[in-house]
C-alpha positions as CSV (number, residue, x, y, z in Angstrom):
1,M,96.1,130.7,92.6
2,H,95.0,128.8,95.5
3,R,92.4,131.8,96.6
4,A,91.8,132.5,92.9
5,L,90.8,129.0,92.9
6,L,88.1,129.4,96.1
7,R,86.4,132.2,93.8
8,L,85.4,130.1,90.7
9,P,82.4,128.6,90.2
10,L,82.7,124.1,89.8
11,R,82.6,123.7,86.5
12,A,85.5,126.3,86.1
13,L,87.7,125.0,88.6
14,S,86.7,121.3,87.6
15,R,88.5,122.6,84.1
16,Q,91.2,123.6,85.8
17,L,91.9,121.0,88.1
18,P,95.0,118.1,86.1
19,S,92.1,115.4,84.7
20,R,94.4,112.7,86.3
21,S,95.6,111.4,89.0
22,I,97.5,109.0,89.9
23,I,95.0,106.8,93.2
24,S,96.2,103.8,94.1
25,R,94.3,100.7,96.2
26,P,93.2,101.9,99.9
27,T,92.6,100.6,103.0
28,L,90.8,101.8,105.5
29,A,91.7,103.6,108.3
30,P,89.0,104.9,111.2
31,L,88.9,109.1,111.6
32,P,89.6,110.1,115.0
33,S,86.6,112.5,115.3
34,R,84.1,109.7,114.3
35,P,85.4,106.3,115.4
36,H,81.9,105.4,113.5
37,C,83.7,106.8,109.9
38,F,85.8,105.6,107.7
39,S,88.0,107.2,105.3
40,V,90.1,105.7,102.4
41,R,93.9,105.7,102.4
42,F,95.5,104.0,99.5
43,S,98.0,101.2,99.9
44,S,99.6,99.4,97.5
45,S,97.8,98.2,94.1
46,L,97.9,94.4,92.1
47,S,100.1,93.5,88.7
48,P,97.4,93.7,86.3
49,G,97.9,90.3,85.6
50,S,96.8,89.5,90.4
51,Y,93.6,91.8,89.4
52,H,92.7,89.6,87.1
53,A,93.2,86.1,88.1
54,I,91.3,87.6,91.4
55,A,89.0,89.7,89.5
56,D,87.7,86.8,86.7
57,N,88.2,83.6,89.6
58,T,85.3,86.3,91.4
59,M,83.0,86.6,88.2
60,D,83.3,83.0,88.8
61,S,82.3,81.8,91.3
62,L,79.6,84.4,91.6
63,T,78.2,83.3,88.0
64,R,78.3,79.3,89.4
65,T,76.0,80.0,93.2
66,L,73.8,81.9,91.6
67,E,72.8,80.2,87.9
68,E,72.9,77.2,90.2
69,L,71.0,78.8,92.7
70,L,68.3,80.8,90.2
71,E,67.6,76.3,89.1
72,T,65.8,76.4,91.9
73,T,63.5,78.7,91.4
74,D,60.3,78.2,89.0
75,S,60.0,82.0,88.2
76,E,60.4,82.8,84.6
77,E,61.6,86.2,85.9
78,M,64.9,85.5,87.5
79,D,68.2,85.3,85.6
80,V,71.7,84.8,85.1
81,E,74.2,86.3,82.6
82,C,77.8,86.4,83.1
83,T,79.9,88.4,79.8
84,S,83.0,89.9,79.7
85,G,83.5,90.5,82.7
86,V,79.7,92.4,83.2
87,L,77.0,90.0,85.7
88,T,73.4,90.7,85.0
89,L,71.4,89.0,88.1
90,K,67.6,89.9,86.6
91,L,64.8,89.2,89.6
92,G,61.8,90.4,87.9
93,R,59.9,93.5,88.3
94,E,59.3,93.3,92.3
95,H,63.5,93.1,93.1
96,G,65.4,94.5,90.5
97,T,68.5,93.5,88.4
98,Y,71.7,93.4,90.3
99,V,74.8,94.3,87.8
100,I,77.9,93.0,88.2
101,N,81.0,94.1,86.4
102,K,85.3,95.0,86.7
103,Q,86.9,96.9,86.6
104,P,90.7,96.9,85.4
105,P,91.2,100.1,84.9
106,N,90.7,101.2,89.0
107,Q,91.4,97.4,90.3
108,Q,87.3,97.2,91.7
109,I,84.5,95.7,91.0
110,W,81.9,97.6,90.7
111,L,78.0,97.1,92.0
112,S,74.5,98.4,91.0
113,S,72.5,97.3,93.8
114,P,68.3,98.2,93.7
115,T,68.3,97.3,97.1
116,S,71.3,99.3,97.9
117,G,72.8,101.1,95.3
118,P,76.3,101.6,93.8
119,K,79.1,100.4,95.2
120,R,82.6,100.6,94.9
121,Y,84.7,97.2,95.7
122,D,88.8,97.1,96.9
123,W,90.5,93.4,96.8
124,D,91.5,93.5,100.6
125,E,94.5,91.2,100.1
126,E,94.7,90.5,103.8
127,R,91.5,89.7,104.2
128,K,90.9,88.4,100.8
129,R,88.1,89.6,99.8
130,W,86.0,92.4,97.6
131,V,85.6,95.3,100.3
132,Y,83.9,98.9,100.0
133,G,86.8,101.5,100.9
134,R,83.5,103.3,103.4
135,D,82.4,100.9,105.2
136,G,84.7,97.7,105.5
137,S,81.8,95.6,104.2
138,S,82.1,92.8,101.8
139,L,81.1,92.1,98.3
140,R,79.8,88.8,99.6
141,G,78.2,90.1,103.7
142,L,76.0,92.0,101.3
143,L,74.8,90.4,98.2
144,E,74.2,87.4,100.6
145,E,72.1,90.3,103.1
146,E,70.3,91.5,100.3
147,L,69.6,88.4,97.8
148,N,68.1,85.6,101.2
149,P,65.3,87.0,102.3
150,I,63.8,87.3,98.0
151,F,65.5,83.5,97.8
152,E,64.1,82.5,101.0
153,E,66.9,80.4,102.0
154,K,70.6,80.4,102.8
155,V,72.7,82.1,100.1
156,E,76.1,81.9,100.3
157,F,79.0,82.2,98.1
158,E,82.6,81.0,97.8
159,E,85.3,82.4,99.7
160,G,86.9,85.1,98.1
161,V,83.7,87.4,97.4
């Protein structure tokens, strides 16, 4: 059967594979052949209640910090809104729009950045922060790195972001 699958076109192959797989929480592990690259390994997940508490706290913290930051600007094009677990940060035509949202089925927070593109963050219980599985960077670190030049001041988010 495996040899037959190798000869199928990609569309046909996707119909042959199971539509659901069991995936739990990722952890980072360097690839032995390429130490600068990371692979995603999965471990146990948070309880649904714990995920929602941590993710809601993160979204509230992000919203609060961004609202305070926007109060210091006089731009009419900039706005932040958080509704139903989706945070939208509009920075005008020049800088674009960030969208950050909860993904309860995956227990992740997803970020769509006009600068770095889409990323999916998993909660790292050991480091107490949201971490991108491909490079180990944190949600907080990426947002601070991308927003500092836009606001021309040091943007700092609370721990746990």
